[in-house]
C-alpha positions, 0 to 999 in steps of 0.5 A: 510529495509523500516525502515532504508530508511525511518525512518528519515521521522518520524521527518517531518511535516504535510505540503501542502496538509496535511493541507486539508487531515489531520490537517484542516480536521474535519472528522478525529477527530471523528468516527461519521463522518463516513457516511461523509467518504463514501458519500463526498470526502476526503477533505470535512471535511476541507470544501475543494471540491475535486474528492478524494473518499478515505474512507479507507485513511480517516479511516486511518487518523481517527486512527492516530488522535485518537493515535497521535492527530497531531503529525506528527511522528505517520503519518509518522510511519504509512506511513513507515509501509504501504510502508513496508507491501507493499514490503513484499507482492511484495516479496510474490507475486514474489516468487509465480509467479516465484516459478510457472515459476520455476515448468514448466520452468528452471530459468537458472540453469544448472539442473532441480532440483526444490529446486535449481530452487526455491531458484533462484526464491525467491532470485530474488524475494528478490532482486526485492523487496528490490530495490522496497522498498528502491528505492527513486521514492517512497520517496513521498508516504512515506514522505508526509503524505497524499500520504498514500493511494498509499502504501495502494492500492499497499498492497490491490492490491498485495494482491488481485493477490496473493489471485487471483493466490491461487484461493481465488476468493471471498477474493480476490474480498473483498480485491479489493474493500478495494483497490478502497476505499484506491486510484482511481489507484487501478482500474488497478487491473482487468487489472493486473489479465488478464495479 
């Protein structure tokens, strides 16, 4: 569904902020700049000062550059894959939450049969995830190459929450750090855990 909804973005070019993030960014052209990824802003390789600290995003652009050089379709394909991965993890996250809820409380079915409740929980998780995956509100995060950080952080936030719910605390903490290194808004994750 993610490929169908956003596959047409592969024909887009690299534009606007993609210049600072990708096309003019010397730091994505070689892994020898790894220290700069962690010590300078994301756009420093293009000679632009910013407050963007996203070393993992820069790593993904460096991998793309090694694979595709500046061929835009490769960058857009990776965006689609990250967004689709986020949709799959949203399904897993909702399935875990709703399955736990169905064990403790009936999800509206006439019987308290746990198997039927699990089917209802998975159906709700699937429909919700599918709607999230194809919703046009996400078009900027997928169609705009340098907005990949949104999808990357979402993948790592959801993975952090799933691991947390499964009592894999150390793994959850490590993945939370990956989320923070992808995009700044990942700082909300501890609040989501508290909820």
